C-alpha positions, -999 to +999 in steps of 0.1 A: +445-800+176+452-809+140+487-799+129+488-767+151+513-768+180+496-767+214+494-733+230+482-729+266+475-693+276+473-685+313+463-650+326+458-637+361+467-611+387+500-608+406+506-637+430+479-660+416+505-687+409+508-681+371+545-685+369+548-717+390+518-732+373+529-724+338+565-737+344+552-769+360+527-774+333+553-769+306+576-794+322+547-819+326+537-816+290+571-812+274+564-777+261+582-744+260+575-717+286+571-680+280+568-655+309+555-624+292+558-604+324+596-608+322+595-589+289+578-559+305+603-561+334+631-562+309+619-529+294+616-516+329+653-523+334+661-503+302+638-475+313+654-471+347+689-471+331+678-446+305+671-418+329+637-410+313+609-396+335+577-416+340+557-390+321+579-392+289+554-416+274+564-414+238+601-417+246+594-448+267+575-463+239+603-456+215+628-471+239+608-504+239+610-505+201+648-501+202+659-524+230+667-560+222+649-584+245+658-621+245+638-646+265+647-683+270+617-706+268+632-736+287+608-741+317+636-755+338+658-724+333+640-694+319+663-665+311+659-629+301+685-606+285+685-569+275+708-559+247+729-590+253+731-585+291+716-612+313+690-596+336+673-628+348+680-620+384+677-582+380+642-582+368+630-598+401+645-570+422+619-549+442+629-517+424+619-533+391+585-543+406+580-508+418+585-493+383+573-520+359+538-505+357+552-474+341+561-495+310+533-520+313+506-493+311+523-476+281+502-485+251+531-483+226+552-506+248+523-531+249+520-529+211+557-536+206+559-564+231+527-580+219+542-583+184+573-599+199+552-623+220+533-634+189+565-641+170+579-661+198+547-682+201+545-687+163+582-698+161+578-724+189+569-755+168+569-778+198+541-760+216+543-735+245+527-724+277+524-686+279+515-667+310+508-630+316+480-605+317+460-605+284+473-636+266+439-653+264+422-622+249+448-601+230+481-619+224+469-654+215+431-657+218+432-687+195+451-708+221+436-743+224+436-739+262+428-706+278+428-701+316+423-672+340+440-681+372+429-661+403+433-662+441+421-639+469+444-609+477+456-623+510+468-655+494+485-636+466+504-614+490+515-644+510+528-661+479+547-631+467+563-627+501+574-663+501+588-658+465+608-627+475+621-644+507+624-613+528+637-590+500+607-567+505+585-558+535+549-568+537+538-532+529+561-532+499+547-566+487+512-554+492+519-523+472+534-544+444+505-568+442+475-545+448+488-513+431+502-531+401+469-549+395+451-517+398+474-499+374+476-528+349+438-532+349+436-498+331+450-514+300+445-551+304+416-574+313+427-601+337+400-600+365+371-617+348+373-645+322+364-638+286+341-661+266+358-695+263+383-689+291+382-713+321+383-697+355+404-715+381+406-701+417+439-713+432+433-699+467+428-733+483+445-755+457+480-768+458+503-763+428+499-799+417+461-795+419+461-764+397+484-781+371+461-812+371+431-790+365+447-774+335+460-807+321+424-819+321+416-791+297+442-801+271+426-817+241+434-852+231+459-850+202+441-880+185+408-861+183 
């Protein structure tokens, strides 16, 4: 690894276990944790509060450039704030999940947030685990460990239902998982691994097994 801080990049579709895996891995390795999806959700909060229509593409892009997003990188307690207001719980509400693709598929929003993500990674001298959609290919393709974490749709829907604990119906969860992946796939590659990216199918693996599989990919700091 030389003198470069360790960066682990994890991509994958909704419900594949990215967040739980990335947080657990960060805690295991003593690294920071960055949920890039929370940044898109933060912009979605600002978008819904702005009153803009979904087809006001340029205005939404401009909004993303003006809003101040702060994300905490402690894996034990990740936080998200928009213009100084804590939205850590708000961004997980079903209404945000229903509208986040409006901002996530906006190319200007993606450009703005990608720049912010790169700064956060660069500034994290102790190393960091970053999870999202196109971290391994666009945001930080130079990461020492690059993983595409997948699972079959049924497993992903079950996991998201468990995560929401009854806050959304099965139909709503299915829409969030399947439709969001379909929408986001128009601007991001997270369904097949790029060259040098390790594919891990978590369908039949426990969380600990997935974390162990990624730990095995981490280079020895002495080499």
